[in-house]
N, C-alpha and C positions, 0 to 999 in steps of 0.2 A: 728528509722529511721531520725527524725526531727534533734538531734542533729547531726546522724553522717555527715547529710545532710549539716547541718552548717557547721562542722566541715571540712567538703573537699572545700566546698567556702571557706571556712579562708585559706585552705592552697593551694588553685590555687589562691587568690588574692597576698597573698604573698609571691607566687613564679612571676607572673607576674611582681611584683614590684621589685624582686630582679633582674629578668630577664631584666626590663627597665632601671635598673641603672647598672648593669654591673656586682653585687655584686656575682650574677652566670650565666654561661654559659656555652652555649651547643656544645662540642666539637666537631668542624667540623662546626658548623652552619655559615651561610653568615651573615642573619641577627641580632642574638644573640649567636655570637661565641665571644673567648673570645680578644676583641679590645688589650688590653696590651700586647697579646703576638707580637703582630706584631711592639710595638715598640724598637727602637736602643737600643742596651747598652749602657750605661756612655760612656765605652771603647770608644765605635765605634763611641760616639759623641764628644770625645774630639779633634781628628784631625779638626773637621767641626767649633769648637764653635766660635774659634774667628773671623774667616770669615761670619760667620751665625750674630754672635752680633753687629760687625763690621756694615753689611748689615740693622737688626732691630733698630740700635742705642742702643743697649743695654749693659748694664756693664759684662764683664766676668766670674764675682764670684758672690758667694751667698751674702757676706756681702756687695760688693757694690751694689747689684741687692737691696738690701732692704735699702741699706742706700738712695739710688736716688728716690725709692716708698717714704720714710718717707718726705722727702727730699719738693718732690713735694706737697706732701699730707701738711707738713706743711705750704709751700707756697699758697698755697691755699689756705687754712682757716684763713692764716693772711693778707692774700691780699684781702679777702670779707671784714674781723673783722676791717681792716684800711680803708677802703672807703665805710664805712656805711653811714656816717654822708651825703655823698656826691649821694649816692643811692637812686634816688628817686620814684623807683619802689618795693624795696624789705622792708616791715615793718614790726613788731612786734606785739601783743596783748600782755597785761599786764600777762596773763598766758603764755605767750611767746610762742602762734601759731604766723607761719610766712604764711605772704600776699605778690605776686609775683602782680604786675599790669601787667596787660596785654598791650602789644605795640599794638599801633595803626597800621593802615596800612598805608604806606609812598605813597601811592597811584605813579600813573602816568602821570609826569610833562605833562605840554600843548603840547609845544615844541614835548616831546615825541610821546603826543598822535596825534598831527599834521602829525609827519611825519611817522607815523604808517598806518592813513589812505592815506594817499599818495603812499606812497609801494604798500600796498596791492590794490590800485586803476592803477599804472604800472604792475603790478606783469602780464609775458605774463602766457596765459593758457597753461598746461600740460596736458599731461597723463600719466599715471602712468607706461605705458610700456612703453612711450616715454623719462620718468626720469629714468627708470632703464637700459634701451638702454646705453643712453649716458653718466652714470655712470660708466656702462662698460667699453665703451670704452674708457673714460679718465683713469679709474684707474687698471680696468684689473684684479678688485675683482673674477671672473669668473673663472679665470685661476687655481684657487686653484681643481677644479671642472674636475671628471673626472672620467672614469674606476678605481676600485680598483686592478685589474689584467691588465696585459698587453695582456692577451687574450680574452680577450671581445673585444665585436665591437664597433669603436670609433664612435664617432656621426657625421653626416655632418652637417656641420652649429654650433657649440657646443658654439659658443657665444650667438645665436640667440635663442637655446633651452634653455639655460641657465637661457637667460633672461625669457622668459617665464615662466619657469617651478618657478623660484622666483617670478615672477608675482602670478601666479597661486596658489602657496603654500602660499605666503607672505599675501595675498588678503584673503587668506583661502577658497578661492573658489574650490579649489582641479582641479585634471584631468578631471573629468569627465564636469564638470561644464562649466572651462575655454574650453573645447575643444568644447560646443557648441557652446561659442560667439568668438572663434578665428579663423579664417580663416588658412588652410593649416598646422593643426597641431592637430593630434590626443591624444584622453586620453593615450594609450598604450605612445606614445610616449612622454608625461610630465610624466606618473609613472615611466619610465625607467629610464628617466633622476633623477627624485628624489630618485629611489628608488636605481637605481645601480651604481650611477655617484656623491651623492651629501651625505655625512655624517655629522655626527655632528661636528667634525673635524673640516672638510672642511667649514664648515659656519661659526666656529668661526674665521677660516682664513678670509673670506672673508668680517667679517665684525669689524674685527681688521684690513683692507687695507682702509675700510670707515672710519673707526675714526683717523686713523693715516692724511689720507687726510685731514679730517674735521679741523683735529688741527693747519693745516697750512694755513686756510685762515685767513686773516686779522683782517676779522668783526667780529670772533668768540673770537676773543681777549676784546670784548665788553661785552660777556655771561660770559667768567670766564677766570681762567687759569688751568683746570684740576686738580687741588690739593684737589679736594677734590669730593667727590659722594655723592648719595643718594640711597637709595636703598629701595625697596617699592616692596610688590606684588597685584594684581588684579585680580579677579576672574575670569576666562574659563570655559564657557562651555562646558560639554563634554556629550554624548549620557547618559541614568539613566544606559542601562546595562553594565554599564563598570565597573568589579570589583573594578579596582583602583579609583573611582571616588567617591567622597565623598560630602554631606552636610555641607558649609561652616557658620559654627556660628558667625563669622566675617563680610564676605562678605554678607552672607543671600541667597547664588543659591548653583548648584550643580556641579559638576565636579573637576576643579584642581586650580595652581594660578600659572599665568606669574610671575615670578619673576625677577627686571631691576634692574641693576646696571646703572646709568644715570649719568655722567659726569654734572659738575656746569655748564659745556657750551652744557647743553641741551642733546649731543649725549650717544646713550647704548653705554658702554664698553661691558655689558655680558649680556644674558637673560638665562634663566631657568625655567623649566616649574616643580611643584610639587605638592603634595597632598594638598587637604585640610585639611586634619584633621594634617599635618606635623606642629609644631611651626617654623614661619620664621623666626626669629635670628637663626637658627642652619646652617643657608643657608648664612648669612651675609661673612664670612672670607672666604668662598667656591671661592665664584665668582671673587673675587678681588685676590688670590691667583692665581685664572686659567685668568682671564684678561691678554693678553699677550699685547695688545696697549704701544705705545710709552706715551700715557699718564697715569699716574702712582698715582693717587691720597691714600696720607695720612693722609686726615681725612674725615670719614666717618661717616654720618647723617641718620638713619636710623628712621625708625615709632617708639613710643613709644615700639612695638612688641621688640627692640632690646638691653633689658634693663638689661642681663639675666649675675650673676657673673660672669662664664665660658666666654662666648662671651666678654665680657669687657678684659678678660684678656688673652683670646686668643689674641685678636686685639691689645695686648700690646706688647703681645710676639713676634707678626711680624711686630711691629711698626706703627702699625696704631692707630691714635686720635679719637677713637669711642664717638661720642657726636650727640646720639640720640637726636628726640623730645619728649622732657618729659612733658607729661600730667597729671602724679600723680605724681608730687613731694614732696606734701604730704606726700603721702604716706611711700614714701621710709625711710628706716634707713640710719641715717647721721652717717658713722663710724670716728672713733677719731685717730691718729696715734699715740698719748700719753695720760693716762688720769691723767699726771702733767703738765698741761695747762688747764686754764680757759680764756675763749674771752670775749670782753669787751661789745659785742652787740649779737654775734649770738651763744653763748653760750647753748642756749635753744634748736640749732639744734642739737647737741651731746648727747642730755640727752634723754633716753628713760622711758619706764615707771618706775615707783619709784623713779628719778632724775640718775637712774645708765647708764655712757659714758658706749659706744663701743667702742669697741677698739681691734685695728688688731692683730692677733696674729702670731706676726714677727717669733719667734723663726720657727713658724709651717712652714711658707714661707722661713727661710733660708734651715732650713732644708731638705725641699725638693723640693729646686733649681735646682738638677741635674734631678731631674724627669720632674720639668717642661720644661726645657732646651730637652728634653729628647724627650717629646712630642712634640715641635717645630718644632725639628731638622726633627722629623721622620715622621710630615707631609708635610716638604719642601723637603726630599728625595724621597716623594712617597709611604712610607711605611704604612701611616697611612691618611683615609680621613679624614678633619676637621669636614661635616657630623655627620660622625658615632662616635668622639670622642664626639661633642655636644648633641648626641641627647642621649648620656650615661650619661652627666655630666649637663643634663639638670633638676636633678631634685636629692633630697637628697640620700644621699648613707651613709650606716651606716659603711660603713667597709673601701671605698676605700679611701685614704691618698691621691692620687693626688685631686679624685675630692674637698676635703678639702685643700688644697693648692691653687687650682682654685678660690673655692668660696672666700678666702680669701686676696689674692692679688687683685681680682674681687671685693673685700668692699671698698679696698684701691680705683683703680681703677676708678669707679662709683662717689666714692663721693668727688673725683677732678672735676670730669667730671659734677656734680652737684653744687658744689662750683663755678667752672667758671659761669655754667648757670644761679648763681644767679646772681654773681657782671656784668655778661657782654651784654649787651643787647643789641649790635653789634652783640654777637656770638651768640646771641637767632635768631635775623633775619636773619644771614648769616643761621641758621639751618632750618628755615622757608623759606627762599628762596629755598633753594636746594630741599627740601622736597616736594616742592610744584613743583619743575620742572618735580620730578621721575612721581609725579602724574599727571601731565600735559602729558607726554611722553606717560602714560597707559593710558589715555584718546584718544592722537594722537595716538597710535599703533592698539587702540580698533576700532578708527574711518577708519585704514587699512584694521582692519579683518573684511571686511562687509560677506563674502560670507559664507551663508548656516546658516545666522543671526549669525552669530561669535560661531555658535558650530563647535568643533574640533568632526571629526567626524569617524577619528581611535580611535582605543580601544587599542593600545600598545602604552604603556608610551615613547620609544623609540620614535617613530612615533608621540608622542604628543611633544613631544621636539623639535626636527626637525622643527614642523608647528610653535610654539612659536620662533627658531632660523631665519627662513623663513621671519616672522612677522618682527621681529627685522630689518634685514637685509633691507627689504622694505623701514620700515621705517629713518632707517640710511639714506640709497641711497638719498630718498625722503629729509631730512632733508640738508644732503648736496648741495642735488642740489638748494634747496630752499632759503642755505646761499648764494649761486653765482648768482641765481637771484636777491635775493635784492642786492647784491655789484653792480650788473650792475645796477640797479635803483637809487642808493645809490649814482652813480659815473656821471648818470644822470641827477640826483638835483644837483649836483654842478660842477658840468661845467655849467647851466644854472643859475648858482646863485640863485638856489629855499633856502630859508629862512620858518623855521618854525615859527618864530617871528619877526618881525621887527628890522632891526640889531641884529640878532641871527642867528649865523652860526649854522648847523649842528653839534654838539660834537659826541663825543666819549660817554658821558653818556646818548645821549638822546637813542644811539643806543643799549644800553647796556640795558633799557628796551621793547626792542621787545623780539619777540619771532618766533625762525623760524620754529614753527609748527602753518603755516600758511594754509589752506585747499579749501578757496575761490577760488581759481584759477587751483586746482585738478580735472580733469573729472575723476571720479573714472566707473562710469558707460556709458552707450551707444554704440558707434561700437568700436572695439577694433581693431584700424588699424596696421599693423603688417609692415606698410613699414616705419616706423621710426627707425624698426629694421637694414636696412642697410642706413642709414642715418650717417655718422660720420662726429659728432660737432667739432667745431672749438675749438683750447685749450685752456682750461679755464684760466683766471687772477684769483688768489688769493689776491692780492695786494690792495691795500686801501691807497694808501701813503698822502691823502689830510689829512685825520683824526688821530688825535694824541690821541695814544690809551695809551700811556705813562702814561697819569693823573690818568687815571683807574689804573694802576697796583700798581701808587706812592699812591692814597688814600685807597686801601687795605693794 
């Protein structure tokens, strides 16, 4: 009996692994169905290939695809080797063990510190309802909300209702708690707007409106040009009696993960809610493709989680430059583009156990190029979800050649990223700066999610994600409004001739060291007055012509 049970355990363990990798599929199943059956054939892809490759910046043939990867690989290795003598951070011990000196923080300049303090002292006090209402008047983001069917009852004073619903849900107070503190509205009225008038898709559109308006503000030019984005998750509590909630090993809490995509200029481009047990890296590409704003970053900075070979490959196939923060780089394998080259300074990076070199299988990449294109184009055409793909390709598959091709391309792309990481201290600083911004957003959005002690009360996964998107919409409205208030204060200071230091004018470099994640001027609690809902604000002025932002762009 013991032998039989052991055999059964082995069979089920094997079956579970095969299902997880996609080597075995369940006919008709959603979670464990055959994902490859959703791929377009290569004949179906041919008419779309030229346009897709042009959009993603990829060559249009297998031979050119491999040649370009080889060239990038070779150039990155040669650049690091040639610049080794001038590289003050990278050293090798006698046994070939590399060491990379940790970069010290640049700190905040005296001028920026004084400017930041003066701006904080002059910021006008605001309530959250006031901020949400004013941005609704200015941007009209609430116009995307409304009944799904023309037969549904329309709301009286819809703008006011949508503003209060966004505040109630974005702060995580929920309908019942918000109605207890806000005169003139009931929990039912908030719930009706939330459940019948506002969907995930409509929230995405509202968030996009705020992102697009934020990008037009002059002051934002000091913080970033939107060309890069940071992705990271933060644990959000749910109730324990939730079948989808899990304990997070990484975060140490119980619930799910609010996963945010934050631009280098501080605004959140996209957000979603994922289970704690999920591997965060599989969501990196999905949110980038879902971002419909005018801010379209091409460089992606993720945390150490984002180092999977398939993720690097898919990023490359969509034209994204994935450059994660790499903490454990010494434990990673550096692959070489050929075994015919030895490097004077960095050769030990490419030698594994026994001194053997780890070489990319370019023949496999060339052979499987049509399938790589099928996958990418099928995702773009909506036939396959990138999360589904990466979930299946996230672990070793014994039979799937597509996985092997993704692994080989990823080996090359990740090695190039590692070589660039070691060669360029400015790049390492940019990675740290952007990932710090997404961590800052996590803290800022958490500060706004004060209701119910931050615990999401709903057990429906769609409603949980809706609460995260409400929170991102609220956070973005606050960030937008804070940037405008900072702009107004800067105009005051410039008009007064205020100087952060003697004989020193306010510069874009000073503003670049500040952040719109300010909270001291915002009232979260107390009396939630609704008279501000009917006060139309004056038009906002996005321009700050007295500050020269071109110097920052040229320096970058």
